[in-house]
N, C-alpha and C positions, 0 to 999 in steps of 0.2 A: 278348455281347462288349461290354466297357466302351467308353464313348464317349471319343474323343480330347479333349485339352485344347482343340483348335481348334474343336470342335463348337459351342461357345457363340459363336464368331466367324463362324459360317456365313454370315449375312447380309452381313457386311462383306466377306468373301472373295468372295461372289457378286457384290457390287457392283464390287469390284476387277476381277474376271474380265471382266465385261460392259463396263466402261469401257476396259480395256486391249486386249481381244481381239476386240471387235466394232465394226462400223460398217455402213453401208448395203450395202457390197460384201462384207462378211465376217460371215456369220450364224453363230450358235452354236445348235446343236440341243440338246435336253434331254440327249441322250446325251453331247454335247461338254461340257456344263456339269457333268454328273455326273463325267466323267473329269477335268476341271480341278479340281474340288473335292477329288477323291481325291488329287491331288498335294499338297494341304495337309492330308492325313490326315483328311478329312471325308467321312463316308459318308452319302449321301442316296438317297431313292427318287424316282421321277418325280413323284409327287403332291406331294412336299415342294418340289420345284423350282418347280412351278406356283404353289404357295402363297407361296413366298418372292419370286418375281418380282412377284406381285400386291402384296405388301407394299412392295417397292421402288417400284412404280408409284404406290401411294398416298402414299408418302413424297415423291414429286415427280420421280422419274427417268422420263424419256421413253423407255421401253423398248417397242419395237414387235415384234409377232409377225408375221413375213412368211411367208405360206403360198403355196407354189408346188410345183415338183417336189421342192424341198428346203425344209422348214419349219424356221425358226429365229428366234432373237431377236437384236436389236441395239439399241444406244443411238442414238437419233435426234438429239434436241436436246441439245447440251452447253453449258457455260458459254461456250465459244468455238467458232465454226465453223472449219473448216480454212482458209478464205480469210482469216479474221481472224488466225489464228495465223501464217500465212505473212507477212501484212503486219507483224505485230509482230516476227517473226523477222528479216525483212529490215531493219527499223528498228534492231534490236539489232546486226546484222552491219555495218550502214552507219555506225553511230554511232562517230565517231573518238574520243570521250572515254571509251569503254568499252574496256578492254584486250582483247587477243585471248583471254587465258585466261578472263576474266570473260564475254566474249561466248559462248564455247563452253559455259560453265556455264549461262548463261541460256537458251541454245538447248535444252540438254538438259531444263531445267525446263519450258520451253514445250512440249516434246514430250510431257511427261507429261500434258498437258491434252487430248491426242488419243489415238486408238487406236495400237497399235504400228505398224500399216500406214501410217496418216497421218503419224505421227511420222517414219517413214523418209523420206517425201516432203520434209518440212521439212529434214531433215539433208542429203539429197542435193542439194536445189535452192539452199540458202543457202551462200554461200562467205564464209568469214571470213579464212582464211589469205592472206597477201600483201597485205592491205588496210592502209592507214595507220591505226595505232592508237596510243593513248596509251601511254607507258612508265610511267605512274603507276598502280600496282595499288590505291591507296587511294582511288580516285575514289568507289567505293561508299560508303565511310565518310564521305567529305567531303559527299556529297549528303545522306546521312542526318542528319549533324550540322547542316548548314545548314537543312535542312527543319524539324528539331526546333526550332532557334533561331527560325525564322520563325513557327512555330506558337506558341512561348512568348513571342514578341516580346522576345527577348534579343539583346544584341550578341554578336559572335563575335570570336575572335582566331585568328591563323594566321600562318605564314610563307609568303612568296611567292617563287617562283624562276623563273629562265630556265635554258636550257642553253648551255654553252659549246661550242667546237669539238670537244672530247673527249667530248661528250654527257654531261657531268657537270653536276649542279645547281649553280647559282650563286644564292645567296639575295640578294634585294634588301634595301636598308636595312642592309647589312652583317650580315645575319642577324637583324635586329630583327623584332619582331612587328607585324602590322597589327591594328587594331581597327576594326570597321565595324558598321553597323546594317543587317542584311540585310532586303530587302523581297520579293524574288522570285527564282526560278530561271528561266533563260531559255536556250533552245537557238537558236543563231544561227550560220550559216556553218560547220556541222559541229562546233561547239564548244558546251560547256555553261558558262554564266556565272551568277554571283550578282550581281544588281543591288542596290546598297546605298548608304547615305549614308556618305561618308568624312569624318570629322570634321576631318582634317588639311587638306583642301581645301575644307571646308564646301560640298560639292556631291555630286551623284549620280555614282557611279563603278561600274565593273563589273570583276569578276575571274574569270579562267578557273578552273573547278573543278579541272581536272587539273594546274594549276600551284600549287595550295594544299597546304600541308603542316601537319599537327598542328592541324587545326581543332577548336576547343572553344568551348563557350558561356561567357559571362560572366554574372555576377549583375546587371550593369547593364542596365536596360531600353533598348530601341532609341530613337533619335531618331525621333519620330513622322513617319510618311510624309507628305509635302506633300499637302494636300487636292486639288491640281490635277494631281498626278503620275499618269501612265498608263504602265504597262509597255509596252503595245502601241505607244503613240505614241513612247515613248523608242526602241524598236527600229526603228520606221520611219524615224526621223530619223538613226539611227546606222548607219554602214557598217562591217561586220565589227567592230562594237563599239568602234570608234575614235572618241573624242570630239573635238569642235572647236567653234568658235563657231557658234551656230545662226543661220541666215539663211533668208530667204524667197527661193528661187532660181527664176528663170524660165528654162525650157529650150525650145528649138525642136528637134524631132526628126522623123525620117522616120516616116511613118504605120505602118510595120510594127513599129516599136518600142513600139507601144501595149501589146503583151502584156508586154513587159519592165517597163513603168511600172506596170501593174496588178498584176503579180506582186510587185513590190517595195513599192508604196505602197497597194495595195488599190483597190477599186472606187469609193470615195468621193472620190477625187482629181478635181479639176475639169479637164476636157479642153476646149481651145479649138481648133477646126479652122481652119487657116490657108488651105490650098488642098488640091488632090487629092494633094499629095505630102508636105506637112508638117502637124504639129499643134504646139500650144504647151501647156505645163503649168507650173503654179506649185506648188512643194512646199517644205515646211520641212525642211531638212537640217542636220546638223552638218558643217560644211565641214572636211574633213580630207584627208590624202593618200589615204586609202582611197576617199573620195568621188570624187576626181579619177581614181583608178585605175579605178573602176567606169565613169566617163564616158569615159575614154580608149579603152575597148574598142570604142566605137561610131564612132571616128574622126571624119570630117567629116560624119557623119549625125546628130550631136548637137551642139548649140551652146548655150552659156550666153548668154542675152540680158541678164540683170541679176541682182544689182546689180553695179556696176562693180568693187567690191572683190573679188568672187569671180571676175569675168572676168579681172582683172589677176593674181590669185593663180594662176589656171589657166594663163595664158600664161607666167608666171614658172616654174611647175612644169615645163611643157613645155620651156622653154629650158634649165632645169637638167638635164633628162634628155638633151637633145641634146648638151650640153657633156660 
């Protein structure tokens, strides 16, 4: 009997079958493997299966033979363990800057990195529908274009928009284009931003990736990144990526708020204990309405001690809200 066309692809199909249909809880016997290969019009003998599995093991696949009442093979170590895939899947589902359609597509691709059985666990446990998601389906391409420009150290141009009450795009600068020097991509407060030098303001600015349209690279090189600029430091000082004048602010807070401070500013922040009820902290922040909003949530359990300009601005903000 002549061999089928797929016979030459036998090792590849065997690899596919083991990766997709086996794991620690789902073993494939030699009989199962022969049956699965037959679905692809590939005829093999038991001895050939043993030889081919040995070849895949030598190639680097962690294929284990488990002997018990039922003897079978399964792929043990994969590029990603199930717990890692679940973590990545949850991040994709949670990311507001990825549309629902793209999230579903990404989850399907992540599922291909596990067995069918483990992939079903990911799909059952991760919820995408009814979450707040971006309406911009071009975020993927924006991220790719910005990343490439950062690698090539080239400036980018794009249009930037907001939404009106009819959920329609309204482009800033009367539809004119922005030109910036991109330095880094940053995920903050559920949104994805590009941090860049904005020539118009001669300063560092940030733009939401999902509000950018028609991103493309320019031939012009970027304005060199300032030697003392740190993306991490920039993010710590900025609340919800709203910029404002930078100040050294001294706060007095209830002791239980130490977790909030460490989560936001990191473990290197200097803490000064006042008594058994309060502590003091000094931090560099960009003073903006977002910073005040963050502070308002703690009520009278957080107090600005200095400088006076920030204290007065905070009081005036509170009065405006009362009015």
